[in-house]
N, C-alpha and C positions, 0 to 999 in steps of 0.2 A: 737633649734632655729638656723636658719642660720644667717650669719653676717648682712645681710640687715635687718632682723627682729630684731636683737639685737640693731642695730643702731636706727631703727624706734621707738622701745619701749623705748630706752634711751631718745629719744627726747620727748616722751610723759611724762616720769618721770621728765625730766628737766622742761617741761612746766606746767604740771598739777599734778604732783605727789609729794609725800612726802617720805623722808627717815628719819625714826625716831626710837627711843627706846620708847616702850610703855608697860605699865603693863596691862595685860589682865585679871588678877584675883587678888582678895584681897591678900595682903601680898606677892605679887610676885614682884621681881625686874624687871625693864624694860627689854624687849626683842626686838630684831630687827623686824621692820615692814616696809613694803613698801606699799604705798596706792596711788590710783588714784581715784579722785572724778569726776563724770561727770553726765550729764543728758542724755548722749548717752549710752544706754544699749548695743547697737551694739559694741561700742568700748571696753567696759569692757568684754563682752563675747569673743571678739577677743583676748584680753590680756590673759584671763583665758585659752583659747584653746592653744595658742602659748606657754605660760609658763608652762602649764600642772599642775598647782596647784593654790591655792588661793580660796577666797570666794568673792561673790558679795552680798552686803547688801544694802537694800533700806533704805534711810534716811527718817526720819519723815518730812512730809510736812505740816506745820501749816497753810499755806495760799494757798490753791489750785487754787484760782482765779488769783493770781499774779505770782506763781512760778510753774515751771515744776517739775515733779518727779525727784529726784536725787538719785544716787547710788554711792557706794564706793566699789572698788575692793581692797582687802587686801591680801598680802602675808606675812606670819609671821614665826618667829623662824628660824630653819635651812633652810627652803625653801627660806626665805628672803635672807639669807647669800648666798646660792647657786645662786639665781637669781641675786643678786648684783655682784657676781663674773663674771657672764656672761656679764652684761651690763656696768660695771664700766669703761672699756676703752672708751666707747662711750659717757659717761656723759660729757657735756660741761660746765654746770653751776658749778663753782668752789666749792661752798659750798656743793652741792650735791655730787660731786666727792669726796671731802674730807670725808664727812660722810660715803659714801660707803666704801672707803678705810679703815677708822677706824673700821667699823664693820667687814670687811673681815679680816683685819690683827690682830685685838686685841680681839674681843668679845669672841671667843671660848677659847682663851688662858686664859682669865680671868674668865671663867665660869666652875666650877667643874661639872662633869657629874652627880653626885649624888645630886647636889643642896645645899650641905652643905658647907658653907663658913667659913674659919678661919677668925680671926680678920684682919690679914694681907691681905687676899684675898678681904674682904669687903672694906678695905681701898683702895686697888688698883682699885677695881670696881668703887668706888666713884670718884676717880681721872679720870678714863675713862669717866664716865658720865659727869663730868665737862668739860673735853676736848671736848667731843662730842657736848655738848650744846653750847660751845663757837665757834664752826665752822660755 
């Protein structure tokens, strides 16, 4: 991504995106995730091409007469951390910038590579989640 693309995509995340910690599997601790929901598939395809990772998922539309089809673009795990590292300087919304910084600066240090947590590590991870939720 060039600097203009990073700034543009950060604007999309500021306006339409979410920076979160989410569990993707049963019994899994929450992991980094960046998402953008839109009815414009063209925008989401652009994001996926520029970022070079992620998935686009169609949302269930229960009322096709009143609502357009909707899609969500997701970037997860290490890809989300790498992506946030690229766009964080351009995030303007304070809460999103803080969440991005927390994930970039703390998540990997609090996550053992083998996935086995000691009691102390679990406690530190819980404190991190509380800090993240309160931003």
